[in-house]
C-alpha positions in Angstrom: 7.5 -17.3 12.2 6.8 -13.6 12.2 6.9 -11.9 8.8 6.4 -8.4 10.1 7.2 -6.8 13.4 6.3 -3.2 14.2 7.3 -1.9 17.7 6.5 1.5 19.1 6.6 3.2 15.7 5.9 6.9 15.3 6.0 9.0 12.1 5.7 12.7 11.7 5.5 15.1 8.8 6.3 18.8 8.7 3.6 21.0 7.2 5.2 24.3 5.9 3.3 27.6 5.7 5.8 29.7 3.7 5.6 28.0 0.3 4.2 31.2 -1.4 7.0 33.5 -0.4 9.1 35.2 -3.2 12.7 34.2 -3.8 13.8 37.4 -2.2 11.8 36.7 0.9 13.2 33.1 1.0 16.8 34.4 0.8 16.2 37.1 3.5 14.3 34.9 5.9 15.8 31.5 5.3 15.7 30.6 9.0 12.1 31.7 9.5 10.3 28.9 7.8 7.1 28.3 9.7 5.8 24.8 10.0 3.7 22.5 12.1 4.6 19.0 13.0 1.9 16.4 12.5 2.4 13.0 14.1 0.6 10.7 11.7 1.5 7.5 13.8 2.1 7.4 17.5 3.5 4.3 19.3 2.1 1.8 16.8 2.9 -1.9 17.5 1.8 -5.1 15.9 3.2 -8.4 14.7 2.0 -10.3 11.6 2.7 -14.0 11.2 3.9 -15.6 8.0 0.9 -16.6 5.8 -1.4 -14.2 7.5 -3.7 -11.7 5.6 -4.3 -8.5 7.6 -6.5 -5.6 6.7 -5.8 -2.0 7.8 -9.0 0.1 8.3 -9.8 3.6 9.5 -10.8 7.0 8.3 -8.9 9.0 5.6 -5.8 10.5 7.1 -5.6 8.0 10.1 -2.2 6.6 9.0 -3.1 3.4 7.1 -1.3 4.3 3.9 1.6 5.7 5.9 1.9 2.4 7.7 2.1 0.6 4.3 4.8 3.0 3.1 6.8 2.3 6.3 6.5 -1.4 5.8 7.7 -1.1 2.2 10.6 1.2 3.2 9.3 4.1 1.1 9.3 6.0 4.4 11.2 5.4 7.6 10.0 5.9 11.2 11.0 8.8 13.4 10.8 6.4 16.4 10.5 2.7 16.9 11.6 -0.3 14.8 10.2 -2.2 11.9 11.3 -5.7 10.7 10.0 -7.2 7.5 11.3 -10.6 6.5 11.6 -11.7 2.9 11.0 -10.2 -0.6 8.5 -7.4 -0.5 6.1 -6.5 -3.3 3.8 -3.5 -3.1 1.1 -1.7 -4.9 0.7 1.6 -3.1 0.7 4.6 -5.4 -0.6 4.8 -9.0 2.3 5.2 -11.3 5.0 4.5 -8.7 7.9 2.6 -10.3 6.8 3.3 -13.9 8.2 5.6 -16.6 5.6 7.3 -18.7 7.6 7.3 -21.9 8.5 3.6 -21.7 6.1 0.9 -23.0 4.3 -1.7 -21.0 7.0 -4.4 -21.4 9.8 -2.0 -20.5 7.9 -0.9 -17.4 7.3 -4.5 -16.3 11.1 -5.0 -16.2 11.6 -1.6 -14.4 8.9 -2.3 -11.8 10.0 -5.8 -11.1 13.6 -4.6 -10.6 12.3 -2.3 -7.8 11.1 -5.5 -6.1 14.5 -7.1 -6.4 13.7 -9.3 -9.4 16.4 -9.5 -12.1 15.8 -9.3 -15.9 16.2 -13.0 -16.4 13.7 -13.9 -13.7 11.3 -11.3 -15.0 11.6 -12.6 -18.5 10.4 -16.0 -17.4 7.3 -14.4 -15.9 6.7 -11.8 -18.7 4.0 -13.7 -20.6 2.2 -14.5 -17.3 2.2 -10.9 -16.2 1.0 -9.6 -19.6 -1.8 -12.2 -19.8 -3.0 -11.5 -16.3 -3.2 -7.7 -17.0 -5.3 -8.3 -20.1 -3.4 -5.5 -21.8 -1.9 -7.5 -24.7 -3.2 -5.1 -27.4 -1.6 -2.1 -25.7 1.6 -3.6 -24.1 4.0 -2.0 -26.6 2.5 1.5 -26.3 4.0 4.1 -24.0 2.1 3.9 -20.7 1.5 7.7 -20.8 -1.2 6.6 -23.2 -2.8 4.3 -20.6 -5.8 5.2 -18.5 -5.6 5.0 -14.7 -7.4 1.7 -14.8 -4.8 0.3 -17.2 -2.0 1.6 -15.0 -3.5 -0.3 -12.1 -3.9 -3.5 -14.0 -0.3 -3.5 -15.1 1.0 -2.6 -11.6 -1.1 -5.2 -9.9 -0.1 -7.8 -12.4 3.6 -7.2 -11.7 3.1 -7.0 -7.9 1.4 -10.4 -7.6 3.6 -12.3 -10.1 7.1 -11.7 -8.6 6.7 -14.5 -5.9 7.0 -12.1 -3.0 7.0 -13.2 0.6 5.2 -10.1 1.7 2.6 -8.3 -0.4 1.4 -4.8 0.5 -1.7 -3.4 -1.3 -3.4 -0.1 -0.9 -7.1 -0.1 -2.1 -7.4 -3.3 -4.2 -10.9 -2.2 -5.3 -9.3 0.4 -7.5 -7.9 -2.1 -10.0 -10.7 -2.0 -12.5 -14.0 -3.6 -13.3 -15.7 -6.2 -11.1 -14.5 -9.2 -13.2 -10.9 -8.1 -12.9 -11.3 -7.4 -9.2 -12.6 -11.0 -8.7 -9.7 -12.3 -10.7 -7.3 -10.4 -8.5 -8.9 -11.7 -5.3 -8.7 -15.2 -6.6 -5.0 -14.7 -7.3 -4.5 -13.2 -3.8 -6.1 -16.3 -2.3 -3.6 -18.5 -4.2 -0.7 -16.4 -3.0 -2.0 -16.6 0.6 -2.3 -20.4 0.3 1.3 -20.6 -0.9 2.3 -19.0 2.5 2.8 -15.4 1.6 1.9 -12.6 4.0 -0.6 -10.0 2.7 -1.4 -6.6 4.2 -4.3 -4.7 2.6 -5.6 -1.2 3.1 -9.2 -0.9 2.1 -12.4 1.0 2.9 -14.4 -2.1 1.9 -14.9 -3.8 5.3 -16.8 -6.6 3.7 -13.9 -7.4 1.4 -11.5 -7.5 4.4 -13.9 -9.7 6.3 -14.1 -12.1 3.3 -10.4 -12.3 2.8 -8.4 -11.4 5.9 -7.6 -13.3 9.0 -7.2 -10.1 11.1 -8.1 -6.5 10.9 -6.3 -3.6 12.5 -8.2 -0.3 13.1 -6.1 2.8 13.3 -7.4 6.2 14.5 -5.6 9.2 15.7 -2.3 7.6 14.7 -2.8 4.7 17.2 -4.0 1.1 17.0 -7.6 1.2 18.4 -8.4 -2.5 17.8 -6.6 -5.6 16.5 -8.4 -8.9 16.1 -10.9 -10.8 14.1 -12.3 -8.6 11.3 -15.9 -8.8 12.3 -15.1 -7.7 15.9 -12.7 -5.0 14.9 -15.2 -3.6 12.3 -18.0 -3.6 14.9 -15.9 -1.3 17.1 -15.0 0.8 14.2 -18.6 1.1 13.1 -19.7 2.0 16.6 -17.1 4.8 16.7 -18.2 6.2 13.3 -21.9 6.1 14.3 -21.0 7.9 17.5 -19.2 10.7 15.5 -22.2 11.0 13.2 -24.6 11.4 16.1 -22.6 14.3 17.5 -24.1 17.7 16.8 
């Protein structure tokens, strides 16, 4: 069964050049906004089977994170179709789905609600989420007092404890110290064994090779390679070495 289907997807962003105009200039020249269109993704297609773990690799700005945002429906494609089956949980942007003036417990309920999990169901998981985050001494403090690492711990703990069918993660290596990272990877393996589908964006090729069944290399907004991680990464490395060798 296919958990994710992406067919001929394209995504563009408008880059405006008139942001520094005065209010008077904006009113007088409302129709003269200058912008360029940047196509971040162009005709991207791939399928992911239920229970597969897939890594997305490529240079900064190649479209990896945009792909995750499309899969999570934070963004929508300008062309093409995307189908994602089941409950989706994601960890994409630091602080997304949190309110800085609410404490850790309140934000757990808020964040879980964004993944379609009700208060009663979240309440049953609350102790498990807090324990996994290792933030018990700070859980009743407003999260504006949290460090970025504490933010990530809490967000990751919610994302992996809502029993999602599809889990989308951007840069898992940003979730704290080495011990916590190993703990997260162990939990992800458990989730994968349960049959969940996992898509990870990471610059750590070794991590993807150790965890993922497949790797998709994106460059120039297009899929350049899709297959076994070691083979995909060999092509990606050869491409990068070729760029470095250019004068």
